[in-house]
Backbone bond lengths (Angstrom), bond angles and torsions (degrees), N, CA, C in turn:
res aa  C-N    CA-C-N  psi(-1)  N-CA   C-N-CA  omega(-1)  CA-C   N-CA-C  phi
1 M - - - 1.404 - - 1.523 110.37 -
2 A 1.333 117.95 143.22 1.452 121.62 -179.20 1.521 114.47 -71.83
3 K 1.306 117.08 155.38 1.426 120.74 -176.42 1.511 109.40 -69.04
4 Q 1.233 114.93 142.41 1.570 119.70 -177.85 1.564 104.86 -105.25
5 G 1.347 111.95 159.83 1.479 117.30 179.08 1.476 115.10 114.72
6 P 1.282 120.86 170.47 1.459 125.60 -177.89 1.528 109.98 -65.69
7 R 1.410 111.28 152.82 1.455 118.76 -179.71 1.525 106.85 -73.61
8 K 1.299 115.73 147.02 1.470 120.69 168.55 1.561 111.99 -87.20
9 K 1.328 113.81 -31.36 1.409 116.62 178.20 1.509 108.37 -152.38
10 L 1.364 116.28 144.37 1.435 121.62 179.60 1.581 110.49 -85.63
11 P 1.354 116.15 134.45 1.442 117.58 176.85 1.561 114.09 -64.87
12 K 1.340 120.56 154.63 1.413 122.51 174.58 1.560 110.56 -68.38
13 E 1.336 117.69 -33.98 1.410 122.95 176.13 1.467 115.57 -128.53
14 L 1.331 121.71 157.83 1.430 125.29 174.77 1.460 106.55 -129.71
15 A 1.294 115.74 154.05 1.434 121.91 -179.57 1.596 107.75 -94.27
16 V 1.395 111.43 138.52 1.420 120.06 -178.59 1.488 106.33 -132.63
17 I 1.372 117.66 137.48 1.431 123.63 178.48 1.490 110.08 -107.28
18 N 1.382 117.99 125.66 1.467 120.93 172.59 1.480 107.37 -82.10
19 A 1.344 114.44 110.08 1.495 118.70 -177.65 1.504 111.79 -63.21
20 D 1.336 125.10 -23.24 1.366 123.53 -178.55 1.535 111.80 -68.82
21 N 1.446 114.02 -28.03 1.419 117.68 -178.17 1.553 110.76 -93.61
22 C 1.337 118.82 -17.58 1.405 124.99 -173.27 1.551 112.36 -75.56
23 T 1.280 118.95 134.53 1.564 118.91 177.61 1.498 111.22 -103.31
24 G 1.389 115.52 -5.23 1.445 115.53 179.46 1.590 111.12 81.96
25 C 1.371 115.22 28.28 1.483 118.80 179.87 1.467 115.02 -73.71
26 E 1.342 116.24 -17.36 1.531 122.99 171.73 1.532 110.42 76.45
27 S 1.330 120.24 11.84 1.453 116.17 -177.76 1.577 110.04 -71.49
28 C 1.284 118.81 -25.78 1.480 124.58 175.05 1.540 108.55 -68.79
29 I 1.272 118.84 -40.36 1.448 124.23 -179.89 1.469 110.96 -58.19
30 E 1.318 117.40 -45.35 1.483 126.29 -177.11 1.424 109.57 -57.88
31 V 1.340 123.35 -36.18 1.486 122.88 -165.23 1.498 110.13 -103.81
32 C 1.295 121.57 -14.97 1.466 124.53 -177.49 1.502 114.32 -60.73
33 P 1.322 117.72 112.89 1.492 120.56 -176.77 1.570 116.00 -73.87
34 V 1.375 115.52 -13.13 1.474 117.77 -179.35 1.536 110.52 -115.89
35 D 1.327 118.00 11.04 1.501 120.49 171.91 1.447 111.83 56.14
36 C 1.392 119.02 46.48 1.462 121.65 -174.13 1.531 110.05 -108.87
37 I 1.340 120.14 8.41 1.409 122.52 -179.34 1.474 111.82 -118.81
38 E 1.292 117.57 133.19 1.464 122.31 -178.98 1.520 111.51 -135.37
39 L 1.321 114.25 155.45 1.504 121.86 -175.99 1.580 104.75 -90.50
40 K 1.382 113.91 130.92 1.457 118.87 179.63 1.578 101.62 -115.19
41 T 1.288 115.44 140.55 1.449 123.16 176.07 1.502 109.04 -133.09
42 M 1.311 116.45 137.16 1.441 124.22 -176.68 1.571 108.40 -130.90
43 N 1.340 111.86 116.83 1.459 116.05 178.20 1.560 108.47 -77.25
44 L 1.424 112.50 119.75 1.529 118.92 -177.32 1.579 111.12 -98.85
45 G 1.294 115.89 20.39 1.460 117.33 179.74 1.444 114.28 71.63
46 V 1.338 118.80 -126.80 1.420 122.75 -176.83 1.523 115.27 -58.46
47 K 1.333 113.32 -29.85 1.496 120.11 -177.15 1.520 110.39 -76.26
48 G 1.359 118.70 -5.82 1.479 120.47 -170.83 1.440 117.66 94.89
49 S 1.297 115.56 -141.86 1.430 118.81 175.81 1.529 116.63 -135.56
50 Q 1.255 118.69 158.67 1.458 119.38 178.87 1.436 110.89 -122.29
51 S 1.345 119.00 135.14 1.468 124.63 178.99 1.491 109.82 -122.01
52 W 1.285 113.76 143.44 1.503 122.00 175.90 1.540 107.12 -157.51
53 C 1.342 112.75 165.82 1.471 120.06 178.66 1.444 108.35 -102.86
54 E 1.373 117.58 148.31 1.394 120.70 -176.34 1.587 105.02 -136.16
55 I 1.314 115.58 139.76 1.441 122.20 177.89 1.473 113.23 -97.68
56 D 1.278 121.37 126.80 1.447 129.44 171.71 1.531 109.19 -73.77
57 I 1.254 118.83 86.42 1.479 122.90 -173.24 1.439 113.66 -57.78
58 E 1.430 118.94 -23.22 1.457 117.76 176.13 1.514 111.56 -68.07
59 R 1.283 117.40 -24.88 1.448 119.68 178.52 1.514 114.39 -99.73
60 C 1.321 118.53 -10.88 1.480 121.05 -176.57 1.495 107.10 -70.62
61 V 1.373 111.88 137.87 1.507 118.63 -177.64 1.535 109.72 -106.46
62 G 1.372 116.39 4.75 1.520 118.39 -176.95 1.461 115.96 64.40
63 C 1.284 121.33 31.16 1.478 123.72 -176.98 1.482 114.54 -76.04
64 E 1.351 122.45 -11.96 1.464 128.68 -178.51 1.436 115.22 68.32
65 V 1.354 123.03 2.73 1.450 118.65 178.79 1.440 117.75 -66.23
66 C 1.368 116.62 -24.20 1.502 119.36 179.77 1.590 110.02 -76.45
67 V 1.377 115.28 -15.76 1.441 118.33 -178.45 1.543 111.70 -95.06
68 H 1.295 118.19 -43.99 1.447 124.28 178.02 1.521 114.05 -151.18
69 I 1.274 115.00 154.73 1.452 120.29 -178.36 1.549 108.07 -79.83
70 P 1.287 118.41 123.31 1.474 120.98 -177.16 1.509 110.10 -59.95
71 Q 1.325 114.68 137.13 1.480 124.22 -179.90 1.511 109.14 -143.46
72 K 1.230 116.46 171.07 1.482 123.80 170.92 1.570 110.96 -56.66
73 K 1.304 115.03 135.21 1.482 118.83 -177.77 1.547 108.67 -59.21
74 S 1.330 122.60 -27.02 1.483 123.37 -177.17 1.549 109.43 -76.18
75 N 1.289 120.10 -15.79 1.453 122.13 -178.99 1.518 111.53 -71.81
76 P 1.292 121.70 114.09 1.501 121.68 -175.88 1.587 114.75 -74.13
77 Y 1.334 116.96 -6.13 1.449 120.57 -173.68 1.593 105.63 -104.67
78 E 1.273 113.37 123.29 1.454 123.36 174.83 1.498 112.59 -93.90
79 L 1.272 124.37 121.54 1.452 126.72 -178.05 1.536 103.53 -98.19
80 L 1.353 115.73 108.37 1.510 118.82 -178.98 1.502 106.47 -88.66
81 V 1.344 112.91 148.77 1.391 123.67 179.05 1.513 113.06 -82.52
82 C 1.353 114.80 -47.04 1.404 123.01 -179.89 1.460 111.22 -87.24
83 P 1.402 121.22 113.75 1.404 124.73 -177.82 1.597 113.92 -67.98
84 W 1.334 112.60 -10.55 1.507 117.50 -170.66 1.534 107.75 -114.23
85 D 1.297 120.86 9.23 1.466 123.16 176.50 1.450 116.45 53.39
86 A 1.437 111.60 40.86 1.502 117.64 -173.06 1.535 112.57 -95.86
87 I 1.377 118.90 -7.09 1.428 123.53 -178.72 1.487 110.88 -109.22
88 K 1.350 116.47 128.21 1.403 127.93 173.51 1.492 112.76 -123.08
89 L 1.389 113.29 143.05 1.412 117.93 170.10 1.538 109.46 -90.50
90 V 1.314 116.26 129.20 1.498 120.38 -175.12 1.516 109.52 -121.98
91 P 1.301 118.85 137.91 1.442 121.80 177.36 1.541 106.07 -57.19
92 T 1.271 116.45 136.24 1.505 124.38 -175.27 1.522 111.55 -51.12
93 E 1.393 114.82 -39.95 1.452 121.43 -177.95 1.573 112.40 -63.90
94 Q 1.285 116.14 -19.46 1.487 121.98 -174.63 1.557 113.44 -110.91
95 V 1.384 115.51 0.75 1.375 117.62 -172.19 1.579 116.78 -63.55
96 A 1.385 116.10 -31.66 1.383 118.93 -179.41 1.534 112.22 -64.62
97 Q 1.310 114.60 -40.97 1.494 118.77 176.48 1.463 111.16 -61.06
98 V 1.309 117.84 -45.64 1.441 121.88 -179.88 1.510 115.55 -66.14
99 V 1.391 117.40 -40.82 1.426 121.75 178.50 1.448 111.89 -67.62
100 A 1.371 120.23 -26.88 1.430 122.89 175.73 1.521 113.28 -66.24
101 Q 1.320 118.63 -17.61 1.382 123.31 -179.06 1.509 118.30 -116.95
102 I 1.387 114.15 23.84 1.499 120.57 -171.82 1.537 113.76 -68.93
103 G 1.351 120.36 -12.91 1.382 116.51 -179.07 1.462 112.06 87.54
104 G 1.330 114.83 -172.03 1.474 122.69 176.88 1.464 108.72 104.66
105 P 1.389 117.68 -175.23 1.422 122.43 173.23 1.549 114.65 -59.23
106 P 1.350 118.52 123.49 1.407 121.71 -176.87 1.550 110.95 -53.78
107 Q 1.343 117.44 -42.68 1.474 120.68 179.43 1.592 113.85 -56.45
108 Y 1.330 112.16 -39.42 1.483 118.61 -179.19 1.456 108.79 -70.72
109 I 1.356 118.86 -40.94 1.445 121.44 179.16 1.543 111.48 -61.90
110 Y 1.362 115.05 -43.00 1.464 120.93 -179.30 1.497 111.02 -67.38
111 E 1.308 121.40 -38.95 1.468 123.54 179.95 1.526 114.86 -74.12
112 N 1.376 115.53 -23.39 1.437 116.37 -176.20 1.541 109.77 -119.64
113 W 1.283 117.26 19.25 1.489 123.69 176.63 1.576 114.91 -48.03
114 D 1.327 115.22 -53.33 1.436 117.97 179.31 1.531 114.83 -56.10
115 R 1.377 113.18 -50.67 1.505 118.73 177.79 1.528 113.64 -59.55
116 L 1.378 115.18 -42.44 1.454 117.02 -174.32 1.473 110.95 -77.87
117 V 1.352 119.84 -60.49 1.444 125.38 -177.31 1.534 114.35 -76.39
118 G 1.340 115.34 -39.07 1.414 116.55 178.38 1.529 113.54 -61.69
119 T 1.222 120.27 -41.46 1.478 129.33 177.59 1.540 106.20 -59.49
120 A 1.318 116.21 -55.40 1.466 123.53 -176.03 1.568 107.58 -58.39
121 Q 1.303 117.02 -45.04 1.471 117.54 179.33 1.503 113.76 -63.62
122 H 1.264 116.54 -34.65 1.480 119.44 177.42 1.535 111.62 -64.72
123 L 1.385 115.57 -47.12 1.393 121.61 -179.39 1.593 108.14 -65.78
124 A 1.255 120.01 -38.60 1.463 122.38 175.67 1.555 113.81 -58.97
125 E 1.395 110.55 -44.83 1.482 115.05 179.72 1.604 111.01 -69.36
126 L 1.301 114.21 -36.59 1.520 113.64 174.87 1.475 110.18 -62.08
127 K 1.305 120.40 -42.79 1.475 123.77 -177.62 1.522 111.79 -66.48
128 A 1.334 113.73 -37.77 1.542 117.88 179.88 1.536 109.83 -74.97
129 G 1.310 116.58 -16.46 1.472 118.32 -176.34 1.604 113.72 85.09
130 A 1.289 116.32 19.11 1.429 121.37 -178.89 1.470 112.86 -82.73
131 V 1.320 119.18 -19.96 1.447 118.51 -177.09 1.529 108.59 -104.21
């Protein structure tokens, strides 16, 4: 289980998943060292259901492991974790703008707006020194 409590230091970048590109394959969940990624599923009635992964940016440490497998800098081949290119590292100061556009079911975004974007905005303000 990930460590609980306030952050000692904000990361330079945070990982954000674009839900419209995510298939819910869970490959990022398997590699996350701080256990901050979880699978979300929404039943859409007649259309079936939609699954995608979501990063809890309050717990993300910006380690990049969910984006690519760490290697020596001299190796020209990058081994990506997400086969659908759904995960991006975003500068912490810009994370609120990116999280506001993560895609996914509109009803889910509407219902979780404060948690998703509000948290991202707070972290961005902390990083920028505005708070």
